[in-house]
C-alpha positions as CSV (number, residue, x, y, z in Angstrom):
1,M,17.3,72.5,-45.2
2,T,17.8,71.9,-49.0
3,G,19.0,68.3,-48.8
4,F,21.4,65.7,-47.6
5,T,24.7,64.1,-48.7
6,Y,24.8,60.6,-47.4
7,A,28.4,59.1,-47.1
8,V,28.7,55.2,-47.1
9,G,31.5,53.3,-45.5
10,D,33.7,50.6,-47.0
11,I,31.5,47.7,-48.4
12,H,34.1,45.0,-49.5
13,G,31.7,42.8,-51.4
14,R,28.8,42.9,-48.9
15,F,26.0,43.6,-51.7
16,D,23.4,42.5,-49.3
17,L,24.3,45.5,-46.9
18,L,24.5,47.8,-49.7
19,L,21.4,47.2,-51.0
20,K,19.8,47.6,-47.6
21,A,21.8,51.0,-47.0
22,I,20.3,52.4,-50.3
23,E,16.9,51.5,-48.9
24,A,17.6,53.1,-45.7
25,I,19.0,56.4,-47.3
26,E,15.8,56.7,-49.7
27,A,13.5,56.1,-46.7
28,H,15.2,58.6,-44.5
29,G,15.5,61.4,-46.9
30,Q,12.3,61.1,-48.6
31,G,14.0,62.0,-51.8
32,R,15.6,65.0,-50.4
33,H,19.2,64.0,-51.0
34,D,21.7,66.0,-53.0
35,R,24.2,63.0,-53.6
36,V,25.3,59.7,-52.0
37,V,29.3,59.7,-51.5
38,L,30.7,56.0,-51.2
39,L,34.2,56.2,-49.7
40,G,35.7,53.2,-51.8
41,D,36.7,49.7,-51.3
42,Y,33.5,48.3,-53.0
43,I,35.5,44.8,-53.8
44,D,37.5,42.2,-52.0
45,R,37.3,40.1,-49.0
46,G,33.3,40.0,-49.2
47,P,31.2,37.4,-51.2
48,D,30.0,39.6,-54.0
49,S,32.2,42.2,-55.2
50,R,30.8,41.8,-59.0
51,G,27.1,42.5,-57.8
52,V,28.2,45.6,-55.9
53,V,30.1,47.1,-58.9
54,E,27.4,46.2,-61.1
55,F,24.9,47.9,-58.9
56,L,26.9,50.9,-58.6
57,I,27.6,51.5,-62.3
58,A,23.8,50.8,-63.1
59,N,22.4,53.2,-60.6
60,A,25.0,56.0,-60.4
61,K,22.6,58.6,-62.1
62,R,19.4,57.6,-60.5
63,L,20.7,57.6,-57.1
64,R,23.3,60.7,-57.5
65,L,26.2,58.4,-56.5
66,V,29.6,59.8,-56.1
67,C,32.0,56.6,-55.9
68,L,35.2,57.4,-54.7
69,K,38.5,55.1,-55.2
70,G,39.6,53.0,-52.6
71,N,42.9,51.2,-52.2
72,H,41.4,48.1,-53.2
73,E,40.1,49.1,-56.5
74,A,43.7,50.5,-57.2
75,M,45.1,47.2,-56.5
76,L,43.1,45.5,-58.8
77,V,43.5,47.8,-61.7
78,E,47.3,47.6,-61.1
79,A,47.3,43.9,-61.0
80,A,44.9,43.4,-63.8
81,R,46.9,46.0,-66.2
82,S,50.4,45.3,-65.2
83,G,50.4,41.6,-65.7
84,D,53.1,41.6,-62.9
85,A,52.8,38.1,-61.2
86,K,53.9,39.5,-57.8
87,L,51.3,42.1,-57.9
88,Q,48.6,39.8,-58.7
89,A,49.6,37.6,-55.7
90,H,49.8,40.4,-53.5
91,W,46.1,41.3,-54.4
92,L,44.9,37.9,-54.3
93,Q,46.3,37.4,-50.6
94,Y,44.4,40.6,-49.5
95,G,40.8,40.0,-51.0
96,G,41.4,39.6,-54.3
97,L,40.8,35.8,-54.4
98,E,37.0,36.3,-53.1
99,T,36.7,39.0,-55.9
100,M,37.8,36.6,-58.7
101,K,35.4,34.0,-57.2
102,S,32.5,36.5,-57.6
103,Y,33.3,37.0,-61.3
104,G,33.4,33.2,-61.7
105,W,37.2,32.5,-61.8
106,T,38.0,28.9,-60.6
107,W,41.3,28.6,-58.8
108,R,44.4,28.3,-61.2
109,R,47.8,29.4,-60.8
110,T,47.6,32.5,-62.7
111,P,44.3,34.8,-62.2
112,D,42.4,35.1,-65.6
113,F,41.4,38.9,-65.6
114,S,39.2,38.3,-68.6
115,T,36.5,37.0,-66.2
116,I,36.3,40.7,-65.2
117,P,34.4,43.0,-67.8
118,R,36.8,45.8,-69.0
119,E,33.9,48.1,-68.2
120,H,34.4,47.2,-64.4
121,I,38.1,47.7,-64.6
122,D,38.1,51.1,-66.4
123,W,35.5,52.4,-63.9
124,M,37.4,51.3,-61.0
125,A,40.5,53.1,-62.6
126,D,38.4,56.1,-63.4
127,R,37.1,56.8,-59.7
128,P,37.8,60.1,-58.3
129,I,40.1,60.4,-55.3
130,M,38.2,63.1,-53.3
131,T,35.1,65.1,-53.4
132,R,34.1,68.2,-50.9
133,D,31.5,70.5,-50.0
134,Q,31.8,73.9,-48.4
135,D,32.9,72.6,-45.0
136,R,33.9,68.8,-45.6
137,I,36.2,66.6,-47.5
138,F,35.3,62.9,-48.6
139,V,38.2,60.7,-49.1
140,H,38.9,57.1,-49.0
141,A,41.9,56.7,-46.4
142,G,42.7,60.3,-45.3
143,L,45.1,63.1,-46.1
144,E,48.6,64.3,-45.5
145,P,48.1,66.6,-42.5
146,D,50.8,69.0,-43.7
147,K,49.8,69.5,-47.2
148,A,47.3,71.9,-49.1
149,L,44.3,69.8,-50.8
150,H,45.8,70.5,-54.2
151,H,49.2,69.0,-53.0
152,Q,47.6,65.6,-51.9
153,E,49.1,62.5,-53.8
154,E,46.7,59.7,-54.7
155,A,48.6,57.0,-52.8
156,I,48.4,59.0,-49.5
157,C,44.8,59.5,-50.0
158,L,44.2,55.8,-50.6
159,W,46.6,54.1,-48.0
160,I,47.5,56.6,-45.1
161,R,46.6,55.5,-41.7
162,D,48.6,56.5,-38.4
163,K,50.1,59.9,-39.5
164,F,46.5,61.2,-40.7
165,L,44.6,59.3,-37.8
166,E,46.8,61.0,-35.1
167,A,47.0,64.4,-36.4
168,D,44.7,67.2,-35.4
169,L,44.2,68.5,-39.2
170,D,44.2,72.0,-38.2
171,K,46.2,72.9,-41.5
172,V,43.6,70.9,-43.5
173,G,40.9,73.5,-42.4
174,L,38.0,71.0,-43.4
175,H,36.1,68.0,-41.6
176,V,37.4,65.1,-43.1
177,V,35.2,62.0,-43.9
178,H,36.7,58.8,-44.8
179,G,37.2,55.0,-44.4
180,H,39.9,52.5,-44.8
181,T,40.6,51.7,-41.1
182,P,38.0,49.8,-39.2
183,E,40.5,49.3,-36.3
184,W,43.2,51.0,-34.8
185,S,44.8,51.9,-31.4
186,G,42.4,54.8,-31.3
187,K,39.3,52.8,-32.5
188,I,39.1,49.5,-30.6
189,E,35.4,48.8,-31.7
190,A,35.5,47.7,-35.4
191,A,31.8,47.8,-35.9
192,E,31.5,51.3,-34.7
193,P,32.1,54.7,-36.7
194,E,34.7,57.2,-35.1
195,L,32.7,60.4,-34.7
196,L,35.3,63.1,-33.8
197,E,35.4,66.8,-34.0
198,H,37.9,67.0,-37.0
199,R,37.1,63.7,-38.8
200,T,34.4,61.1,-39.3
201,N,35.7,57.4,-39.7
202,L,32.8,55.5,-41.5
203,D,34.8,52.1,-41.9
204,T,33.1,49.4,-39.6
205,G,34.6,46.4,-41.3
206,A,31.4,45.2,-42.9
207,Y,32.9,42.2,-44.5
208,Y,33.4,40.6,-41.2
209,T,31.4,42.5,-38.6
210,G,28.3,42.6,-40.7
211,V,27.8,46.2,-39.8
212,L,27.7,49.1,-42.5
213,V,27.3,52.6,-41.6
214,V,25.9,55.7,-43.5
215,G,26.5,59.2,-42.2
216,V,24.0,61.9,-42.8
217,F,25.5,65.4,-43.6
218,A,23.7,68.5,-44.1
219,E,24.8,71.9,-45.6
220,D,23.7,74.0,-42.8
221,S,25.4,71.7,-40.2
222,P,29.0,71.9,-40.7
223,G,31.5,69.1,-39.3
224,G,30.6,65.6,-38.5
225,P,27.2,63.7,-39.2
226,M,24.0,64.9,-38.0
227,E,23.0,61.3,-37.9
228,V,24.5,58.0,-38.6
229,L,22.2,54.9,-40.1
230,R,23.7,51.6,-39.0
231,I,22.8,48.7,-41.2
232,E,23.5,45.3,-39.2
233,S,23.3,41.8,-40.3
234,E,22.2,39.4,-37.8
235,C,22.1,35.9,-37.6
236,G,24.3,35.4,-40.7
237,D,22.5,36.7,-43.9
238,E,18.9,37.0,-42.3
239,A,17.3,39.8,-40.6
240,I,19.1,42.9,-41.9
241,V,18.0,45.8,-40.0
242,A,18.7,49.5,-40.0
243,R,19.3,51.4,-36.6
244,R,19.7,55.2,-36.2
245,W,22.1,57.4,-34.1
246,R,21.3,61.1,-34.0
247,R,23.6,63.7,-32.8
248,P,22.1,65.2,-29.6
249,G,20.1,68.5,-30.0
250,V,19.9,68.1,-33.7
251,S,16.5,68.3,-35.5
252,L,16.5,67.1,-39.2
253,G,13.3,68.3,-40.1
254,I,11.9,65.1,-41.3
255,E,9.7,62.3,-39.8
256,A,11.6,60.0,-37.5
């Protein structure tokens, strides 16, 4: 086995959980990882979006990070660059207020985007929509089930839910690893990942459940994760622990 790809679910400003996830990845892989794919939604709703973004920018090369774009990054970029008051109000309503507070903005009628470094906004705007390996595609929300990969639209990849979640994905031909939806009719427990034959959903609603999960994928094991690392915040901000789920019958070739 040459190495692992680690996929991290939606962070939403939980910098504390992100740091513990990185620690768990480094301890688990013992330096043997090809890359860490983050599935988007680094900002909004949680308390420290700025800390998350600064960390990801500063450590991208060292940790071999591939940071995909989420719909919340897209909303911030559109609100900041358009100057449209309705778009700004919509973003603030859906978690942007917490992001602005993390950048030192105090409540006024119009958000002051100058508090967010331009480098951060440009970074969010430039995030790729998807990445893949031989057997899997990694994307924030999902894919249009009836379209080839090269015909997928950015808005669909960032926002789709039911049509993708209810599809069998036969036409995609790859296992899809995504986030974006902590709860829906087929996933009642927000704090648990969805581990299906055709897709893996790693969004566990970290900002309100206190749980962030990391899927462990290997080149020679097609399909879903060989293992899931569960980073859980207990008793508020204290006692953050890592737990592990392993696919039955799978040997990772490393110390447990």
